[in-house]
N, C-alpha and C positions, 0 to 999 in steps of 0.2 A: 094418144100414147097408150099402149097396152098396159094392163095392170101389172103383169109380171115384170115388164121392163121398168116401170116406175119403182117397183120394189127392189129390183137388182141395182138400180142406179141411185137409189136414195142416199147411200153413204157418200158417194162421189159428189152428188149435188150439195149435200150438207157441207162437205169439206170445201167445195168451191165457194159456197156462200160465206163460210167462216173466213176463208182467205180474203175474200172481197171486203168483208167488213173490217178485217184487221188492217188491210191496206189503207182504208179510208177513215179509220178511227182517228179522231183528233189526237195529236201527240205534241208533247213539248220536247224539244231537242236542244242539245248544246252542240253547236257545230264549229266552235272555235272560241277564241278569247276576245274577239272584237266586240265593241259596243256593249260593255257590261251593264250600262245603265238604260238600255233600250230593249224593247221586245218587238220582234218582227212577226207579223201575221201573214202567213203565206196563203194566198187565195188560189185554190185549185178546184177543179170540177170533176166529179165522178161520171158526168154525162159527156161522152166523147162524140156525140152526134149533133150537138147544138150548133146552130148558126151563130154568126158573129154577134148579132144583136141580143140573142139569148145569153151569150157570154158577157156581153156588155151589161145587161141588166143584173146578172149574177154578181159581177164585179162591183157594180154600184152598191148593191145591198151590203156586200161584205166590207167595202171601204167604210161605209157608215158604221157598221158594227165594230170594226177595228178602231176607228177614231174615237168612238164613244168609250172604248176601254183604255184609251191612251196608247194603243199599239201602232206600229208603223206598217201599213199594208203594202205588200208586194204581190204581183201577179205572176204565177208560174203556169205558163202554157208552153213550157220547154220540156219538162220531165214527165208530162202526161199526154197521152194521145188526144188529139182534137182534130176538128174538121180542116183546119188551115195549115197544119204542120205536116210536111211530107215525111213519110215513115223514116227515111234515111237521115232526117234532120232532128229526130227525137233525141233529147239530151244535148243538142248542139245549138239550136236557135229557139228563141222565145217568140211564138206566133203573136202574142199580145203586142209585142214591140214592132211588129210589121206595120201596125196601124196607130198605136197609142204609145204615149210615154208611160213610164211607171207612175203610180199615184203620187210619189214624192221623189225627191232627188236621190233616194237610196235605191241601189240596184238589187236584183235578185241574187247576184253573186255575192254582194256584200252581206245580204241577209244570211246566206248559207255559210258564211264564215263567222257568224256571231254567236254569242253565248246563249241568248234567249230567243228561241224560234218556236212559233206555234204553227204546226201544219193543221189548218182547219179541215173539217171532215168532208168537204166537197159537196155538202148538201145545199140546194138552192134556197135563198132567202125569199121573202115575200115579193121582192122586186122582180124576181124571175118568173112570176106567175102572171101571164098576160091579162087574165080576167080581173084579178084583184087590182093590179097596177092601172089597167085601162079604166076601170070604174072609178078609181081615185081621181084621175084627171077629168073624166067625163062629169063627175059630180062638181068639180071646180068650174068647168065651163058652163054648166047649167046654172050655177048660183052666182059665180063671179063675186062672191062676198069676201071682203077683206077682213083679216083678223081671225078667220076660222082655222081650225086645226088642219083642214085639208090644204088651205093656202099655205100655211106654215110648212107643211111637209113638202109641198111642191117647190117652194122657195129654197128649202134646204137641199132638195135633190139638185136643183139648178146650181146652187153654190158648190156642191160636191163635184158635179160634172165640170163646171168651169175651172175649178182649182185642182182637181185630182184625176180627171179623165181627159186630158188634153190630147187631141189628135196630132200626129206627127206633121211637121211642117210640109213635107213633100206630098203627103196625102191631102192636107188642107189645100195646097196649091192645085192639085188635080181636081178636087171638088169645086173650087172657085172657078176654074176654067170651064167646067161643065155647066155651072150656074150661068156664067156669062154667055156661053154658047146657046143655051136652051131657053132660059126664062125670058119671056117678052117684057120689055120695059113698059111700066105704066098700066099693066093689065092685072086684074085680080085672078088668082090661080087657085083652083080646087085641087088639092092633092088627093089621090085615090090609091089606097093599097088594096090590091086584089090578090089574095093568096090562091095559088094554083090547086091542082087536083090531088096532090099527094095526101093531104089530110082527109079529103072526102073519100078517097079510095080505101085508105087504111082504117078510117073511123076509130082512132085510138080513144079508149075510154077516158073521159075527163077533159078531152080537148074540145075546143069550140067547134060547133057545126059551121062549115063554110057555106055562105050563100053562093048560088050559081052565078056565073059571070053575067048572065042576062039580068039577074036581079040587081047586081052592082051597077050595071049600065043604066037601068031605069032609075035607080036611086040617085046616081050621079047627075043625070039629066035634070031631075027635079030639084036637086040642091044647087046646081048651077044657077037656075032661075031664081030660086028663093034667096040665095046669098049673093047674087050679083057677080058671079064669076064668069069670065069670058073664055077661059082656057082651062084644060085639065092636064095635070102632070100625073102620069100613071106609073106606079111601081108594081111590077109583077114578075115572077120567075117564069111564067108560062107564055110561050110564043102565041098560042091560040088566043089567049085573052087579049093580047095586043091587037091582033087582027080584028077581033070582035069589037073592041073599043074604037079602033080606027074606022071601022065600017059605020059605027053609030055617030061618031063625033068629027070625023074628017080632019081638017086642018086645025080644029080647035084642040086637038090632042097632041101632046108631045111626051117624049120618054127618052131615057138614055139608051145608047147603043151598047148593050151588054149581052153576054151569052144567056140565052133562055132555052129551056128544055121543051121537048115535044110532049110525048106521052110518058109519064113517070110509071105507069102501071102500079105496081105495089112497092116501088122504091121510096125511101126517104130522100129528101133533097140532099142530105149529106152523102148519100151513096152515088149521086149522079156526077159524072165526070165529063169534061169537054176536052177534045183533042187539041191541046195547045200547051206551050211551055209555061211553067209556073201557074198551072190552072188553079191550084188551091189558093195561092196568094191572090190571084186575080178575082176569083169568086168572092173573096172577102172584101177586096177593094171595091168591086162593083156593088156589092150589097150595101156596104157602108156609104158609098156615094149616093145611092138611091135613097137611103133613109135620111141622110143629112139634107138632101135636096127636098125631100118630103117635109122635113121640119121647117123649111123656109117658105112653104106655101102660105097663102092667106087663110085657107080653110082646109079641113081634113075630113075625108070619109074613109073609114077603115074597118077592120074586123079584129076580133080578139086574138091576135098573134103577137109575137115579140116585136116584129117590125113596127107595128102601130104604137106600142108602148115606148119603143126607142125613139120614134119621131116625136111623141108627146113630151118625153123627157128632154130631148135636145131642144125642142121649141120653147120649153120653160114657161108655158102658159100664155104664149103670145098669139095663138090662133084667134081669129075672129069668131069662128064657129067650128064645132067638132061633132061628128056623129059616128058611132061605132055600131055596125049592124050586129045584132045579137039574136041568134037562132037557138040558143041553148048549147048543151054539150052532149057529146056522144056517151052513151051508157055502156 
């Protein structure tokens, strides 16, 4: 950007930044006279390109924060743009409720008619950072020591997920049907999460370096032998990765029949569209299905992305073995 252009546009950029921070500043509101003895904590996100499991991890962290303060958490993916809400449905439908129940029996609409409402600032908690959350679980699986602070945190996460992040029954039914259709009875399954090329191409600073698919294949083969697994369940958004794994493992490999991309070039996953009705909803359903199925495997090989931490959280510490490939972060 030319120096003169930066100078001319500096006031405009400062104004935009100020407006952005004003929009997302934590605020206390009075939206009506209902529930005078309760405080509602509205969970929103300032990052509108997140995938569903990044949103899931974000909500997990803020439910914990709300409950610790005695607040009632509610999730607002209705009044803020996000990956799963069609633009014409903004302010009309809550994308969180496509897949999950609200954390408690209280609705978002009830919260916005109440006397005490906190709009949180939309910033991600520690649970939304894949490296930190992934290392928490990896440390637990390495030690398996009862009574440690790590174990206590994982048990608490599992309790919050079970009680306050319940999947909708129709979505659960869909996932159960996929499990019965795909998973072989009586065989040990290695779950593998292989992230596609979008991170590798963009190389965003602070994000984990993604191993090449060939490296994931070699490692998966070694772990199958070491951990006594006869089959691989593959989770990936990339069509080429499926073909490479299928060439390496043949009928030992299985995966869901979901839409997968070809070459992302420099696009984020959130920017990719498939030509089908209800594409945004279906992408969320397919993603959630894959991660829940990944959490049901006997062992896990993953990378430091939100999908891996989502599977670890949903699994609740029940995997026999876990390995997360770590090549550092992009600078």
